[in-house]
C-alpha positions in Angstrom: 24.1 12.6 15.9 26.8 12.2 13.5 25.7 8.2 13.5 22.3 9.9 12.4 23.8 12.1 9.8 26.1 9.1 8.7 22.7 7.1 7.9 21.1 10.2 5.7 23.9 10.3 3.9 23.7 6.9 3.2 20.0 6.5 2.1 20.5 9.9 0.4 18.8 12.8 2.6 19.6 16.1 2.4 17.5 17.9 4.2 14.6 17.8 6.5 11.7 16.9 6.7 12.3 13.4 3.9 10.2 10.6 4.7 11.4 7.0 4.0 8.4 4.6 3.3 9.5 0.8 2.2 12.5 1.8 -0.3 11.4 5.1 -1.2 12.5 8.3 0.2 10.4 11.4 -0.4 12.0 15.0 0.3 10.4 17.8 1.5 7.1 18.4 3.0 4.5 16.2 1.5 0.8 16.0 2.3 -1.4 13.8 4.0 -2.4 12.9 0.6 0.7 12.0 -1.2 1.3 10.1 2.4 -1.4 8.0 1.8 -1.4 7.1 -1.9 2.5 6.0 -1.1 1.5 3.9 1.4 -1.3 2.0 -0.4 1.0 1.5 -2.9 3.7 0.0 -1.0 1.4 -2.2 0.5 -0.5 -3.4 -3.0 3.1 -4.3 -4.1 3.7 -6.2 -0.8 0.5 -8.1 -0.7 1.0 -8.8 -4.4 4.3 -10.5 -3.7 
């Protein structure tokens, strides 16, 4: 458990829930639509590189 807490602090998570997609951390509860939009954005950027 202490390893998880250290990792959470390292990436800036201050509470739950928190979602990390790529290099973006989204704090709090998020809707499916928000998750889908962020994933699509990250995929578009990845495919453009």
